[in-house]
C-alpha positions, 0 to 999 in steps of 0.5 A: 500499499505504501510503495507510492510513497516517495521516501527520498522526498520525505527524507529531505522534507523531515531530516534534510538528507539527500539520500539514504545510508546503507539498508535504511530505505529497504528497512523503511519499506519493509516496515511500511509494508506491514512486515516484522523487521529485525535491524542489526546495524553498528553504532553510527550506521543510522539506526534511529531514522529506520523507525523515526522517518516511517513514524512521521509517515504512517497513520497513528502513533509508534511506540518506541521501547527504549532503556535509557531516559537520557536517550529518550530525552535526546531524541524527542528533542531532535524530532520536535526540534525539526517539526513545526509543532511541539508534541510530534514526539513524546516520551513516557517514563518515571521522570514525569509527574502526573500533569506532564503524563496528562499532557502527553496523553492529551497530545496522543489523543488529539493525533498530534503525537507520531512517536511515543518513547517508552521505558519498558517499565512504564509500558507494563504500568496498568493504566498506561496499558489501558490508555494505549489500548484506546490508541491506534498504533502504527508499529512497535520499535524495540531499540537496543533489543539485545537487552532481551537476551541473557547472552546480550551484554546488557540483559534487562528481565523486564524486556522479556515482558514485551510480547505479552504487553504488545499482545494486550495493547493490540497487534502492529508490526514490530521492528527490533534494532541493535547495534550488537548481536551474535547469532545466539543473541539474534535468535533469542531476541526474534523468539522473545518478541514472537517475530521469527518471520521478521525480514532480516537486515544485517549491515557490516560490522567493519568500522575501518576508521576505528583504530584498536589497541590493547595495552597492558594495565600496569600501575601507571595507567593514570599517567599513560591516560593523561599523556595520551589525552595531552598528545590529543588536545581539545579532542572529545573522548569517553573513558569507561570504568567498571566502578563508580568509584574509579570514575570519580578518582579518575575524573578528579585526576584529569581535572588536577591535570588542567583536562576538562573532564567530568564524571558520569554514572547512575549514582549521580542525580539526573540533573547533574547527569543531563548537565554533564551530557549537555556540557559533552555535546556542547564542548564545554567538556572534552572528556567523560569518565563514565560507567557504561551507563553513558553514551547509548544514544549520545548522538556525538559524531566527533568522539575521537578516542574511547578508552577502557580503563578496565576490560569490559564484560563482554565483546558486545559491550566493548564493540558498542562502546568503542562504536561511540568513536568516529561516528562521522567517519573520522579518526576514533582511537579505541584503547583498552587496558587489560590484566589478568587481575581485573579478569579475576576480579570480574570472575569473583563478581559473578559468584553470587549469581545463579549458576546458568548466569555465571556460566554465560558470564564466564563464556562472554568474559573468555571471548573478551580475554581471547580478544585482548590476548590474541595477536591476531588482527583485532578487526578480524577477531571482532567481526569473527565474533559477529558472524562476519568474515574479514578477508584481509590478513592486515587491516593496518589500523590495529596495534596487532597489524601494525606491529605483527608478530613472526608467524610459527608453523602449527600444523602438528598442534592443530591436528592434535586439537582436531583429533582430540575434539573428534575423540571426545565426541565434539561435546566439550569446551576450550578448557576441557579440550586443552586439559585433554591434550596436555594429559591433565587427569582432572576429576572431569576427565577421569569421570568421562573416562577420557583419560582412557582414550589414545588421544589423551595427553597427545600434546603434552610434549608441546609448548602449553602456550600454543593451545589457546592461539591455535584453538582461536585461530582455527576458529577464525580459519573455519576448521572448528566452530562454536555450537551456538545453542550450547555456547562454547562446545567445540564442533568440527567443520567440514574443513576440520574434518578434511584436515584431519585426513590431509594436514597442511600448513597452518601458520599462527601468531602466538598470543601477547603475553600479559605477564603478571609479574611485569604488572607488579614490578612497574614502579611509579617511574615506569618507562624511564631510567634512574639518573645515577649521577643525580641519585648519588647527589640526593644521597649526599644531600640526604646525608648532609641534611640528616647530620644537621638535624642529627637523624638517620638519613632514612628519617628524611627520605627513604631510598625508594623516594630518592630513587623516584626523584632521580627518575621523574625530576620533580622541581617544585614542592607540589611535584614532590608530593607525587613522589612515594613516601613524600607527604606535604609535611615532609616536603615543607620540612625537607623538600626545598633543598632537594627540589632546588638540587634537581632543578640545577641538575636539569638545567646544567645537564640540558635534561628534558624532563619526561612530560608524562611523569609531571602528571599531578595525582590527587592526594589519596586522602584515603577514607581508611587513613583519616579514620585511623588518624582520627582514632589514634587522636581519640587514643583508641587501642590500635588492635580495636581500630584494626577490628573496627576497620575489619583489617588484620593488625598487620595491615593496620600497622602498614597503614600507620607506617605509610602515614608517618613515613609520608610526614604525618605526625601521630602519637601512640604513646598511649598505646605503647604504655599499655602493651609494651615494657618501657625498657624495651621501648627504650632499647628499641628507640635507641637502636634506630637512633644509631642505625644507618637503616630502618630495615625490619629484618636487620633490626630483628637480627641485631635486636635479637629474640627479646623483641617481637616483630610487632614491637619493633614495628611499633617503636619504629612508628613512634621514632619516625614520628617523633624524629622525622615529622 
């Protein structure tokens, strides 16, 4: 019936565009013909237009079900801004009061409103259902449809109730739209919405303008981020963190470094959130630090970078979030930081959830880990995950392609894997297959009697770091596939069966090595070398200052503090406070001569101070430290403080040591009088007065068995506080 509509004319009339992008026109025609429609289109591909334009053309009101209030407001403003009269688009959600809801309803009854955005929670309210039954519905659009599937990265149980509600309100065509969905999620969405007959439109997931990179997450991550933003001045960017606490902390660090940044998360009130969103759109802010609640539906075409501070929980989430960069086709840098520790943390978060949900969560996490660790083209891996083949060997726009690793022959290893999958009847996942080829007789394998098979342990003499990359790259090459219904079970393809009969060369790249030890060892002066000449001069100065004050040198500054000074060259008292073990008090008391020496050394030797290391950190007045200091001021026994804060006594001593070493004065005499013999206190105190080192093991050796480790630590705390602060 609608074939005669000139869609290009309507597009120009309403939106001012001369032509459609990709499948937009075909999608709209399908909907105008009254057919159910499924749209899979990457972020920035123009999804919204696929339901906005037909709603303006068709009779009645279209209902758009959307999960985010911010998104609704944004889109309603856009549509009303294009129309001559207000009320063409409205939304119904929990942010409206009774009179606002009445206003929306009267506009709909008057036939003004063509487009009604509804949150799924509002759709299920009885009075809204009763009202909508009286309205002529042109069609239902389900935006962010992946929320329906528990395999999707943003599952919302209320989305599962959409079909029964549609049946109650009244039947009309359904269009489901999402920017990310694997085969499994697609099937789930169509089943749940009762639209298995839907015409599918699937756009390519390849965003050639986006650059993908994964970096090892080390202790100096904040510095790396500040440095990156400084190298991209004035550009818009989003940084995603998993916790609200980290969002707040990182936003504060960026602001301390003169970067126009703000935090955004669901814990902020809605007026703060929408003001932040507006500031970002209006470019009063350059960077938003956010939980993943931010960005859905933010129509800012020129976001130039998206950084993942924490590895995301799923590749779908990652793809959607990175998709917010470069929507105008221009530059878009996508950098993710990855560490095993984060992966383990995310796995731990799942422990309280139902078993089935844990299982799904772990599978999704494993896919993300595979993406991060692999040395294969990132684009190829992402597209393969979404069921799309990327033919090029080198995309030229990801870290792995710009710095390719040497390929190695893995024909024998692949043969071992394929024969193992066949032997265990194609019924197990990656980790089981790897244990089987390595010959690990764990409970599972013994229970299935697989340790009795000839193929068990057939790869035990090979490098164990081969198995993950072999399996990942065999999936991409099409020798193995993952069973969509039983997520993660490895099956042989026809090509895999042919390979067993007639093996041929199979070249792979080994995975990137995210070595745990590296993570621990990177100090705050990472990436820069200690200046031995300056270090020696600083030690001489420390000796001079310590003689003047008649104090052991370590009371002035510890060795680790001098090492950092000789690496990062602080030349102001403010910069000096970024050095480990130097608080404001210590910087004021002893710092002046040290920064003057460093400054002079830099000038005389033309030393260019490393830019990235002049990052200002935000003084971490950790809540715990403040509580400890307040409790000591109130003379509460230290063991009681530890109990009250839920930490071990040893951990409490660690915290108190950090407090006094950085220059804060505290008085624990009241506690020492309770728990220690006066003579013991005097003996240990005198030892530290004479000693050249504050090292605990040396003190224990020198003082002998009469004194416990805790006693020595307690008196050392008193000594440092008395003498140095």
